[in-house]
N, C-alpha and C positions, 0 to 999 in steps of 0.2 A: 436400376430404378432411379428416377430423377432426383429424389431426395436422399439417396444413399451414398455411401462412399465407394470409391473404387478400391479394390484390393489388388495387390501385386503378387505375382507368382514367381518363385525362385526356381532356378534351374535344378534339375535332378542331380543329386550327389553333392550339392553345394551346401555350405554351412553358413548360417547367419545367426542373429541373436536367438538363443534358446528361448522358446516361448514360455511365458509364465503359466503356471497351472492356476486355473480359476475355480477349482473345486475345493471346498473347505477341508476335505480330508487330505489334501496334498499341501496345505499351506506350510507345514513344518518341513517339507522336503523341497523347498524352493532352491533353485540352482545358485551356486556361488560363483564368484569370479574365477576364471581359470588360474590354476596354481602357477602356470608358466608366466603369468603376468607379474609375478613378484609382489603382489599386494596382499595385505591382510584382509580377511573377510569383513564385509561391511557391518558396522555396529548397528544393532536394532534399537539402540537407546535414543536415537534422534527423534525429535517430535514431528519432523516433517514427513508427510505421506510420500513424498518422492524427493529424489536428490539428484541434482545435476553433477556431473564430474567436476573435479577440482580444476583449478586454472592450469595445472601442469599435466592434466590427464590427456592421453591421446584422443579421448572422445571430445575434450574441450577444444583442442587444437586439431579438429577433424580435417581441416583443409590444408594442414601443413605436414602431413605424415606420409611415410612410404607404406602403402597399403598392399595387402595380399589380394590375390585374384578372387578368393572365395567369398568376398563380401558383396552385399546387394547394392545395386547401382543407385537405389533411391536415396542413400545417405550421401554419397560422394560422387556419383556419376561414373563409377569405375566402368571402363569399357570392356565388357566381356559378353559372351553370347549364350548365356544360360537362362535368361529370364523372359517371361511373357506377361504382358499386361492382361488382366482379366477383371470383368465386372463381377462383384459378389452378388449372389442371389438375394441375400438379405444383409442389411447394413450391420456389420460388426455384431455377430451373434454372441461373441465371448468378450466380455469386458471386465476389467478389475474394478470392483465397486469401491467407492470412497471409504466405506466403513472398513473394508479390508485394508485399504491403504493406510488408514490411521493406526492399524494394529501391526502392520508389517512394513518395514522399510527395506527396499531392494536396491542393490547396486550391482550392475553387471558392466563389465568392461568389454566393449567390442574389440576384436582383434584388428590389426593394422589393415588399411585399405590399399587398393592399387594406386599407383602414383599418378592419378588423373589430375588432381586439383592444384597444380603449381600456381595457377592464377589466384588462388585463395591463400597463398603463403603469407600475405600480410594480414589476413583476417583472424585476429585473436580475440574477437568479441569484446573489444575495449574501445570501440569508436566513440563512446561518449566521454572519453577523457580519462578513464581509469579502468582497472580490472573489475569485472562484474563478480558478484558473489556466486559461489558455486552451487548453492542450493536454492530451490524454489521456496518462496515464502509460504508459511503455513496457512491453510484455509480449511473451513469446514464445509459440510454438504450444503449449507445455506449461504456460504460466503465464497465468491470466486476470488482468485488471487489479485484481480485488478480492482476489487472492492465492490463488485456488482453481486447482488444476491441472486440466487438461482431462480427464484420465483418472481423476479421483477419483470414488469411490463408484459406479462403473459395472461393476466386475469382479464376476463371479459364476461359480460352478462349475456352475450349472445352465444349460441351453440358454436363449439369449436369445429372449424372445417377440417377436412382430411389433410389439406396442405399444411395448415397451421399445427395440427397435431403431430405431423411428421417433423416439423421444425422443432417443436418442443422435445420430441424424442431424440432427435439428432443433436440438439444442444446439450442434452444431458449426457449423451455418449461422448461428446467433445470434452465435457468437464471431467469425465471419468478417466480419460487418457492423460495421466499425469506424468508419465515417464518421458524421457527424451526420445525423440524420433518415434512416436507411437505408431505412425502409419507404416514405417519400415519394419518395426517389430511385428506388427500384425501380419505383414506380408509374408513373413517366414513361416506362418502356419499353413500356407497352401503350397509348400515346397513340393510335396509328393503328388500334386495334381498337374504337374507339367506334362503337356502332351508330348508323347515320344517323337523325337526328331525335330522338335521346335527349336529355333535358334533365338527366340525371344524378341524378334522384330515385330512390331505392331503392323497389322494389316491396315493399309490406308483406307479411309472412308471414301466411298464413291459419291460423287456429287452429281445429282441429276439436275440439269439446268436446260433451259431453252436457249441460253446464250453461253458464250465461252466462259469457262470458270475453272479454276484450279484450287486445290487445297493449299493452305498456307505452307510454303515450302519448308521442308525439314531435310536434314541429312539422312539419306536412306541407310547409311552405314552405321548410324548410331543404334545401339541396342538399349539405350536408356533415355527416358524423357521425363522422369519424375524426380523430384528432389524434396526430401523431408528434412526440415530444419526446426521442427516443432519441439517445444520443451527445452530449448537451449539457452533460455534467459537472455535472448538477444534484445538489445536496446536500439540497434540500428542495423542496416543491411549493407553489406559491402557492395559498392557500385559494380564490381566485376560480375556479380550475379546476373545483372541485366544484359550481359553479353550472351547469355545462354538463351538465345531467341528460339531454340528448338524445344524448350520445356513445354510440356502439356499439363503437368500437375506440379503445383508448388504448395508446400505446406509450411506455413510460418505461424501456426497456432501455438497457443500457450507460451508466449514470449512476453517481452516488455516493450513492444513497439508502441510509439506514440503517434506515428504518422506513416504514411505510405508515400514514397518519393514519386514525383511525376514521371520519372524515367521508366516507371513500370510499363508505360505505353509500348516499350520495345518488345515485350513478351506477348506478341500477338497470337502465338500458337497455343496459349494457355486455354485449357478447357475446365480445369479445377484450380481455384485459388482459395486457400483456407487461411484466414486472418483472425480466426476466433480466439477469444480469451487473451486480448492484448489491452492496451490503453489508448486505442485509436479514437479520436473524437471527430474526424472528418476524412472524407475520401477526396483525392484529387480529381479534377475534371478529366484528366488523362486516362482514368480507368475506363472511360467510355471507348477507348481504342481497342480494348480486349474483346472484340466482337465474337470470338469463338468460345467464350466462356459458357459453360453449362451449369457450373456451380460456383457461386461466390459466397463463402461462409464467413460471416462477421459476428458470430455469436459472442455475447458478453464483452462488448466494448462500450464506448461512450458516445456513440453516433446519434445525433439528434436530427439530422437532415441528410438528404442524399443529393448529389449533383444531378442536374438534368441530363448530363451526358450519359448517365447510366441507362437512359432510354435507348442508346445505341445497341445495347446488349440483347438483341432480338432473339438469340438462341438460349438465353438464360432460363433454366428450368427451376433453379433453387437460389433464391437470395436469402441466406440464413441471417435473420435479423433479431431473433429472440435474445433478450437480455440487453437491449439497447434502449435508451430513452428517446426513441424515434418520435418525430412529429406525429401527432394523433391522426391527422388526415392521411398521411402516408401509411401509418400503421394499420388503419382501418381497411385500406384498400388491399394490402397484402394478406391480412387476416381473413377477410371475407371473400376475396376474389382470387388471391394467389399471386405468385411472382410475375407471371406474364401480364396481368392486369396492371400491376404497379409499373413495370417497365414501359408498357404502352402509355400509361398516364404521363410518365416523365418525358417520353418522346414527343407525344402530341402537344404537351404544354410547355415545351422548352422555348425560351425566347430565341429569336433569330439574331445571332451575333453578327457583327459587322462583316462586310465582304472582304475578300482578299485584296492585296495590292494588285494592280494591273500587271499582266504578264509583260515582261520586257521585250523590246524589239532588238533582235540580235542582228547586227550588220555583218554580213559575210564578205561582201565585195565593196570596198570603199573607193574604187576607181571612179574618176569623173568621166562619165560618158553622157553628155547632155543630149546628144542626138540619138541615143540608143532607144529602141522601142521597149517599153516596160509594161508589165502587167502582173497582177496578183491573182493567186489561186487559193481558195479555201476549201478544205475537205472536212466533213463533219458528219458523224453518225449521231442523229438527233434523238434516238430512242423513241420508237413509235409508241403510240398510246397503249396499244394492246399488250405490249411487253412490260410496261411500267406498272407492275402490280405490287401490292404490299407483300405478297408472299415471296416475290422475287427480290424485292429491296426492303427487307424488314427493318433495316436501320434508318430508313428515310421516313420523315413525318408524312402522313397521308396527304396533307395539304400541299406538300412539295411535289407530290406525284400527279396531282390533278393536271390534266392536259391544258386546261384553260390558263393555269398558272405557268406551266412550263413553256408553252408556245410563245408567250409574251417575252420570256427571258431569251428564248432562242431567237426570236425576231429582233430583239434589241441587240443581241450579239452580232447577228448577221449585218445589221445596218451599221453598227459601229465600225466593223472592219472594212465595209464598202469594197469588197473584193471585186475584181473584174470577172472572174469565173468562180462560181460556187457549186461544189459537188456535195450533195447530201445523200446519205443512206438512211434506211428505215423511215422513209416518207410514205405514209399510206395515201391512197387515192383521195380520201376525204380531206386530208390535210393539204395535199397539193392543190386540189380543185377549189376548195372552199376557204382556204386560208392563205397559204404561202404565195400562190400565184398572184392573187389580188393584192396582198400586202406588199410584196416585193415589186410589183408593177409601179408603185409610187416612187420607188427608188431606181427606176430605169432598167429593171430586169425583165427579161423574158426567159421562159423555161422549156426544158425538154424532160419528159417523164415517162417511165415505163414501170408498171408493177411487176412483181414476180409472176411467173407463168401460171401459177395455180389459179389466178383470177379468171383465166379463160373458162374454167369449168364451173364457175360460181354464178349465182344470180347476182344482180346488181347490188342488192342490199347487203350481201356478204362481201362481194368483191371490193367494195369501197374501203374495207378495213385491211386489205392486203397491201403490204408495204413494198417499196421498190426503190429505185434510184432516180434522183432528180438533179438535173444540171441547169443552173441559171447563169445567164451571161448579160453583161451590160450592152443594152441595145444600141446605145450611142457609140459604142466602140467596135462592136463585132456584128458581122452578118453571119447568120447560120446558113451554111451551104448544104449540109446533109446531117442526118441522124440515123443511127443503126442500133438495133437490139441484138445482143449476143445471148442466145438461150443456150446455156451450157449443156443441159440434159438433151435438148432437142438436137443440138449439133452432134453430140456424142453418138446418139443412136442412129444417125444417118451417115456416119463415117464408114466407108467400106471396110476398113481395117478393124473396126470395133464390132462389126456384126457378129453375133454368136458368142460374144464375150459375156459370160454370166456376171462378172463383176460390174460391168457397165450397167446392166439392167438392175442389179440388186443394190448398187451403191450410188452410181451417178444419176441414173434416171429418176430416182426418188427424191432428188434435191432440185428445187426450182430456182436456184440463184441465177442472177443475170449480171450483165454489164451493159452500160449504155455508152455508145460512142458518138461524139459530136464533132463536126468539122466546121471550123470558123475561118472567116477572113477579116482582118483588121480594116475598117473602113478607110482609114487615113494612110496606112502604109502599104496595104496590099499583101502583107505577109499572111500566112495561113497557119492554122494550129489545130492539131488533133487532140481531143480530150476524151479519155476513157474513165468512166466512173463505175465502180463495182463494189459488191458486197458478197464475199464468199461464205461458204458454209462454216458454222461456228464450232462444231464438235471436234475436240482435240483427238478423239478416237478415230476421226476420219481425215487424217492428214493426207491420205492418198486422194480422197475426193477433192479437197481444196486444191491440191497440187494439179490435178487433172483439169479442174475448172480454170485455173490460171493459164495452164498450157494451152487450153482451147481458146481462151481469150486472146493470148498473144499470137496464136496462129491466125485467128480471124482478123485481128488488127492488122497483121501483115498483109493479108489479102485486101482488106478495105483500104489501107494506106496506099497500096499500089494503084488502086483505082483513083484515089484522091490525087496521086501524082499527075494524073492525066486529066484532072478536072478542068473544065473550061473556065475561062476568065469571066468575072462578074462585070456586066455592063456598069458603067459609071453611074448611070441614072438610078440603078438599084442600090447604090451605096450612099446616095445623098439623103440625109434626114430632113424631114420637115422642120423648119425653124420659124419661130415667131419673128415679126419684123423688129428692126433695131429700136432700142429705146431712145430717149431724148437726152441730150447733154444737160448739164446743170444750168447752162446759160440759155437754154431753150432751143438751141440749134439741134437739128437732127444729127445723130451720131451714126456714122457708118462703121459697122463692125467688120474687121478684116477676118474672113473665114477661110481657113485652109481647105481646099477642095480635095476630094479623094484622088488617089493615084491608081494607075492600072494594077491589076492583079499580078503578083509574082508567079513565076513558073518554077516548078520543081522537077528535077530530073528523075528521082526515084523516091521510094517510100521513106527510107531513113533520113532523107534530106529535109523532110517536113518537121518543124518543131512539134514535139509531142509531150503530153502530160498523161500519166497513168496514176490514178489515185483511188482511194476508197478504204473500206474496212476489210482487210485481208485475213483477219482472225489468225494471224501467224506472226511469230516473233522474228527479229533479226537472226540470221543464221539458219532459218528454216529452208526447206526445199523451195517454197514460193519465193522467198527473198532472194535466194541464190539464182534461181532461174531468171528472174526479172533483171537483176543487176549484173549477172555474168553472161547472160545471153544463151546459156545452154545448161543442161542437167543430164547426168548419166541415167541410163535406163534402169540401173539397180540402186537408185537412191533409196535410203532407208525409209523415207516418208512414203514410198510406194508400197512397202511391205512385200508380200508375196502375191499381190493382186495383178491381174492381167488387163492391160488397157491398150491393146493393139500396138501400133508403131511406137507409142510413148514408152512402153515397157520392152520393146524389142530394139529400137534404135535410139531412144532418148528423146529429149525435148530441146527445142531451140527457137530463137527468133533473131531477126537481123538488126535490132535497135540497140543503141548504146545508152542504157538507162541507169540512173542513179537516184537514190533517195535524197531529196533536198535536205532533210534533217541529218543525213550522215555527215554533213560538214561540222556538226556539233556532237557527233557520235550518238545521234538520235536523242529524243527526249527521255526523261526518266520513266515516263509512262504516257500512253494515250488512252488507256482504259484503266479505271481506278475503282476497284471494289474490294471489300474485305477478303474475298476469295481469290482475287487475282489483281495484280498491278503490273502492267507491262505495256510494251509497244505492240499494237496491232494495226495501226493506221499509218498510211504513208502517202506522200506525194512524190512520185517518181518523175524524172524529167530526162529528156534526151540531151546528153552532154555535148554532142557535136553541134547543136543548134541553139541551146539555151544556157544561160549563166545565172546561178543563184545570187541574189543580191542581199536578201534579208529574210529573217524567220521570226515568227512569234514564239517567244521563249517559254520557260518553265512556269508552273504555278507557284505562287508564293509559298515558300517552305514553312514559314511559321503557321500559316493557315492550315497546312496539311497536318500539323502536329495535333490538331483537334478534330480532324475530319477523318473518319474511318473509311469513307467511300463516297462515291457519287452515285446517283444524283442527290442534290439538295437544293436549297433555295437559290444558291448562287450558280450552281452548275446543273443545268436541267437534264443533262444526259450523263450516262456513265462513261462516255467518251469525251475527249477533248477536241476542240476545233484546231485544225492545223492551218497555218497561213504562211505562204511563201511568196516572195517577190522575185520575178525573173526579168532578165533582159534578153532580147534576141541578139545572138551573135552576128556580127557582120559576115556576109557571105564572101567566101574566098573567090568564087567565080563571079563574074559580072552577071547580075540577075537579068533574066529575060522578062521584059514587060510586055503584056498584051497590047496590041495596037488597035485603038478604037477609031482611028482616023482623026480628022480635025475636030476639036472640041470647042464649044463656045464657053466663054468665061461665065461662071455661074456665081450668083450670090444668093444665099438662102437666108 
């Protein structure tokens, strides 16, 4: 249930804290500390309802002991294989009431734990400058230990909503858990419910997306991901804790914390964070980075307002805020409409903070080559309008998802880079025809566009929203010689070797991804260039499909490039641009501008000798089958990405192509990411180039690191897509053989 606690299940046959009996008739038979511990029974004369272990107790120095394997991982993270996480049907059905706590004082000593926490050897709970007292301060049912009354801030003249009633109930349950490590103790109650044969590993949640996405990465070998430090009289938190980025549940309730360190942003896997019954007066903005949180419990603190960054927590079901002097406007929203409404309010009303610093330009080749032909290539998945939905990007303000807002930021970025070649993915027909083509024409661009093949079966009103790949080029620099569409599914089903293959029809044919190939000639140098722009299928469960799509693309490019090697020369008159007449000199005399005329077309002997760019959104990371096929030129027929599926010659003989290709960003070991979302951050986009004909000179670098400390994912107001734009500068290598130039006969001198 959204407002309930998670319970934890202990492996069969394991011993943890003996559960307290909560029935009156058993109160006189409460368990004592084990005799083997060498300690006297706890005195019942103390006025405190609960008591923390002394400074020399093994429980107090819980992170500095040698522990036995039989203890539960929630206390110290002991790595064993006997536990399984389980959601309780009802939140904490058995609790020790405060009135019982006032009459009976318990002290139990947990046995030694496994030697997991060497990193915590310095953590003696004395970071505030001295040893803490071993006992919790005394409080009554109307007075919380941090000074907050139990009935504070919960009275209202309006009817109590179900959500708020659950918060009140849950807050009371938190107040009643006065012992150290209460969640760990309660977890021992479900020991006998372990499923036979379970090794305690959590089953990963499956994410259904229309775009690539992965759950926050965790170590699959870990059998614990919860840590309970509740009721330990902590005044500060050891920084080492925040290295445990795999934690999903963290309990810091019933302590003496006065603040939450900003470094908590590192714990991005957290789904439950309990900070109840402390002395916290404000939350850091970095808490907004914990976008996987389902429960954030802050009961009985001193919080008056909330950071706007809390609006990033789009998956938050419960923001436990009872017992805080919260701003009345915020309090009324959560009391009347619930947690989701408050999170949305904070997200939609958050001020737009400043933009990041500009991305650095990284120089790869510093050699001086003044006569070398240079050009720049930009590749960018711009996130089409139909995919930019609030349900898909719940952490993004609605205004930042509006297409009219995003398209202006996209256009501004394209114009600022002023690349010679622009390859865009996820461009729908309406965007291309009614916005980009006209807007970029003012910047000397012409374009080539094909939508995905599904548009062929649609009426025009629907087909206009189908996305595809668009390639723009500087008209003053290049002549478009040819353009080709590569239909992956259509090509696959017409291949003789794939006829009758069930996997082709069931997996390849149902995906309508494409590649667009363009063939250019430089107006002034006569050199030629092949540019392929593609967007492969997104789903990680279909690695075989993506790999076959790229194998088909490279096979088709090989055939097309062979045809381009024999492409006829372009007449000079077709390469001369119209130019306005020369202007006037300042002294009034006519100024004659010296214009360099075009040269004859260069001739190429074979396909690999033509300069080539292959770029796009490949939805695959470095080291994948796609990456290796493109950069190594071949891939074995039994590659793991193919699985057990059958795809004709590809799975019988393997895959190959004749080009020497390399990722331009491999010169800096790729970027940190090209796709940035809470569920996935990694490299999916590339600009590959032919190493025998082109040289990388420079690259557009990383995003401002400080900016990323506050941003859980793209898109936002500054980054209109969840992908980054890639930009590379190339120079054409001098040809070793003397180039053959087409002869057009005597030419008249031209002036344009």
